[in-house]
N, C-alpha and C positions, 0 to 999 in steps of 0.2 A: 547516628546518618544509616540508611540503610541502602547496598549501592544496589542495582536489580538491573542484572542486561540485559539490552533489548537484539533485539534484531534490529534491521531492514525495515522486513517486511512487516511485526510486531509496532515498529515507530508511526506506519504510513497509515493500519489499522488506529492506533489510537489515536491517529491525529482524525482521522475521519472518523468516526466513531464521539468521541468529542466534539464536533464542531457540526453533531449533526448534518454529515454531506452522505451518510448509510446507518445502516439500523444493526447490521450483523454481522456474523463471519460469515454464514453462509453465503450475505451479497457482497459478500468483498471479496471470496471465493467465483464466484459468478465472475468479479468486475476483472476476474485474472484466467475469467477464458475455462474455469475448472468444475466440478462438483460442489456441490452446498459446502464437504467435510472437505474441502483443500486444504487449509486455511488451518483447521484443528489438528487435521492432521498431520501440518509438518514443523506442529507449536510442541504436538508429543512427541512426534521424532528428534526434533532439534537437527531441523532441516531446511537450507532454503529454497522458494521460489524455483521452477524450470526459469533456461534461455526465454522460452515462449509465452510460460506463466506474465513471470516481470514485464517480458513485450506489452502485453494482454495491459498489466495493470497501466504501468505506462500513457497506453494509448487513451485506456479510461481518464485515466488523470489527467492529460490533455483534451481531451473534450468538458472536461468537469467546472476547466478553467474557461471558457464558451463561454458559459454562465454568469450571471451577473452578482460579484460575490464581491466579500474589500477587495482591497489591493493588497492590506500584509495577506490573508488567509492565500490570493494568487502566486507570489511571492514564494510562499512556505510552498505548493504545488509544484512552482517551478525547480526549486532545490531540491522535492522530493525525485520529481523526474531526472533532475542529474544526478542525485546518489543513485535512482534504478544503472543507469547508462554505468555509472563507473563499476556496482556493483555486477555487471555482466558484464564487464570486461574484465573482472581478475580473473 
């Protein structure tokens, strides 16, 4: 078994792309209120988003929950928003 550590930002990105809620890293970066290369730059530099970027992403995920989505998808989104809150409080 191969263990690949991932950051919270990467887990959220993979969930959104995997569920066809976003199409690209550029779109994800925009959800964080940043330039289109923000997420890729963070990944390359092994850094976390700024508190403001986390807040923007949490807000975007909250708006996404207002869409007609499956209950399980909304539950995961709620958990991700809570995870963002814990990440910012570190």
